[in-house]
C-alpha positions as a Python dict, from the first residue, in 0.01 Angstrom:
ca = {
    (1, 'M'): (0, 0, 0),
    (2, 'P'): (12, -333, -193),
    (3, 'K'): (-18, -519, 138),
    (4, 'L'): (-326, -313, 227),
    (5, 'R'): (-485, -391, -112),
    (6, 'L'): (-408, -763, -67),
    (7, 'L'): (-561, -751, 280),
    (8, 'Y'): (-869, -578, 136),
    (9, 'F'): (-917, -852, -129),
    (10, 'L'): (-858, -1124, 128),
    (11, 'F'): (-1121, -968, 355),
    (12, 'A'): (-1367, -933, 62),
    (13, 'A'): (-1317, -1297, -36),
    (14, 'L'): (-1371, -1408, 323),
    (15, 'C'): (-1696, -1208, 341),
    (16, 'V'): (-1824, -1358, 16),
    (17, 'V'): (-1756, -1712, 137),
    (18, 'S'): (-1898, -1661, 484),
    (19, 'L'): (-2207, -1468, 374),
    (20, 'S'): (-2307, -1707, 98),
    (21, 'S'): (-2637, -1874, 173),
    (22, 'C'): (-2643, -2249, 189),
    (23, 'G'): (-3020, -2267, 151),
    (24, 'D'): (-3219, -2573, 254),
    (25, 'D'): (-2990, -2859, 160),
    (26, 'D'): (-3187, -3132, 342),
    (27, 'D'): (-3294, -3301, 20),
    (28, 'D'): (-2954, -3281, -153),
    (29, 'D'): (-2813, -3594, 8),
    (30, 'V'): (-3103, -3827, -81),
    (31, 'S'): (-3285, -3935, -393),
    (32, 'P'): (-3605, -3750, -492),
    (33, 'N'): (-3817, -4054, -397),
    (34, 'V'): (-3665, -4072, -49),
    (35, 'A'): (-3726, -3700, -7),
    (36, 'L'): (-4090, -3738, -118),
    (37, 'L'): (-4159, -4038, 104),
    (38, 'T'): (-4000, -3891, 417),
    (39, 'R'): (-4125, -3533, 394),
    (40, 'G'): (-4410, -3584, 642),
    (41, 'E'): (-4689, -3802, 771),
    (42, 'W'): (-4918, -3990, 529),
    (43, 'T'): (-5288, -4033, 614),
    (44, 'G'): (-5496, -4312, 465),
    (45, 'S'): (-5763, -4199, 220),
    (46, 'A'): (-5897, -4511, 44),
    (47, 'I'): (-5844, -4874, -49),
    (48, 'F'): (-5911, -4984, -406),
    (49, 'F'): (-5943, -5331, -556),
    (50, 'D'): (-6005, -5388, -929),
    (51, 'G'): (-6073, -5015, -970),
    (52, 'Q'): (-6341, -5005, -701),
    (53, 'D'): (-6323, -4825, -367),
    (54, 'I'): (-6353, -5100, -103),
    (55, 'S'): (-6275, -4885, 201),
    (56, 'S'): (-6616, -4952, 362),
    (57, 'E'): (-6591, -5327, 304),
    (58, 'F'): (-6237, -5328, 444),
    (59, 'E'): (-6358, -5154, 757),
    (60, 'A'): (-6649, -5398, 795),
    (61, 'D'): (-6422, -5703, 749),
    (62, 'F'): (-6116, -5590, 946),
    (63, 'G'): (-6246, -5312, 1171),
    (64, 'I'): (-5997, -5060, 1031),
    (65, 'D'): (-6112, -4721, 901),
    (66, 'I'): (-5833, -4634, 657),
    (67, 'T'): (-5885, -4261, 719),
    (68, 'R'): (-5768, -4306, 1080),
    (69, 'Y'): (-5446, -4481, 971),
    (70, 'T'): (-5120, -4285, 934),
    (71, 'S'): (-4767, -4376, 829),
    (72, 'L'): (-4446, -4188, 892),
    (73, 'F'): (-4126, -4280, 708),
    (74, 'E'): (-3795, -4149, 843),
    (75, 'R'): (-3472, -4098, 648),
    (76, 'D'): (-3286, -4323, 890),
    (77, 'G'): (-3484, -4618, 747),
    (78, 'S'): (-3741, -4646, 1026),
    (79, 'Y'): (-4118, -4620, 998),
    (80, 'T'): (-4413, -4596, 1235),
    (81, 'D'): (-4777, -4671, 1155),
    (82, 'H'): (-5049, -4530, 1380),
    (83, 'Y'): (-5417, -4605, 1411),
    (84, 'D'): (-5623, -4352, 1603),
    (85, 'G'): (-5302, -4210, 1751),
    (86, 'S'): (-5174, -4543, 1887),
    (87, 'V'): (-4871, -4718, 1741),
    (88, 'L'): (-4989, -5006, 1525),
    (89, 'A'): (-4652, -5109, 1381),
    (90, 'D'): (-4296, -4987, 1361),
    (91, 'G'): (-3978, -5116, 1210),
    (92, 'T'): (-3746, -5056, 918),
    (93, 'W'): (-3797, -4982, 552),
    (94, 'E'): (-3581, -4956, 241),
    (95, 'Y'): (-3632, -4917, -131),
    (96, 'E'): (-3585, -5199, -380),
    (97, 'N'): (-3620, -5232, -757),
    (98, 'D'): (-3513, -4879, -852),
    (99, 'E'): (-3721, -4727, -571),
    (100, 'R'): (-4048, -4875, -697),
    (101, 'V'): (-4080, -5126, -413),
    (102, 'I'): (-4067, -5067, -38),
    (103, 'L'): (-3929, -5357, 168),
    (104, 'F'): (-4047, -5351, 528),
    (105, 'D'): (-3869, -5519, 819),
    (106, 'K'): (-3600, -5690, 610),
    (107, 'G'): (-3470, -6015, 752),
    (108, 'T'): (-3746, -6057, 1010),
    (109, 'S'): (-4049, -6283, 1023),
    (110, 'D'): (-4257, -5969, 953),
    (111, 'E'): (-4079, -5891, 622),
    (112, 'Y'): (-4308, -5782, 338),
    (113, 'R'): (-4304, -5570, 22),
    (114, 'V'): (-4537, -5317, -136),
    (115, 'V'): (-4523, -5187, -495),
    (116, 'I'): (-4553, -4811, -531),
    (117, 'S'): (-4806, -4715, -795),
    (118, 'K'): (-4795, -4339, -728),
    (119, 'L'): (-4568, -4111, -525),
    (120, 'D'): (-4571, -3733, -542),
    (121, 'E'): (-4585, -3435, -304),
    (122, 'R'): (-4939, -3512, -187),
    (123, 'E'): (-5016, -3875, -273),
    (124, 'L'): (-4869, -4218, -200),
    (125, 'Y'): (-5040, -4524, -349),
    (126, 'Y'): (-4903, -4873, -306),
    (127, 'I'): (-5023, -5220, -391),
    (128, 'Q'): (-5022, -5494, -130),
    (129, 'G'): (-5206, -5824, -162),
    (130, 'G'): (-5383, -5708, -479),
    (131, 'A'): (-5532, -5400, -312),
    (132, 'E'): (-5416, -5045, -369),
    (133, 'F'): (-5378, -4848, -45),
    (134, 'R'): (-5402, -4473, -100),
    (135, 'F'): (-5255, -4211, 131),
    (136, 'T'): (-5245, -3832, 120),
    (137, 'R'): (-5031, -3572, 290),
    (138, 'Q'): (-5108, -3214, 378),
    (139, 'N'): (-4811, -2986, 318),
}
């Protein structure tokens, strides 16, 4: 009888361990900022300079409508920028300065940095060349 009781407890312990839910642990192995940045595609919404929306002027000068520009950051350190569905740029990214700066294409002739001014579930703003580029994400 004691062997049967031991077997019962062993079986119960095995069931508890095997039936425990692991949940969605995808974000557990990365920092919150990496999880926020890589959770989905970002779509351009506006470009600001000195507190003024210059999206129209940017389009007139450079021929780029920011609302047709998207960025996708992957956890493996790669990124892809699209314009109107076509790949505009791709390469690597990594955080610097306590995850307040994104370094693109480290060690290449295309290397550049942007300073994050806002990052949350729905908005990514970064400053590059004095202009603030604003992106949104639909969840």
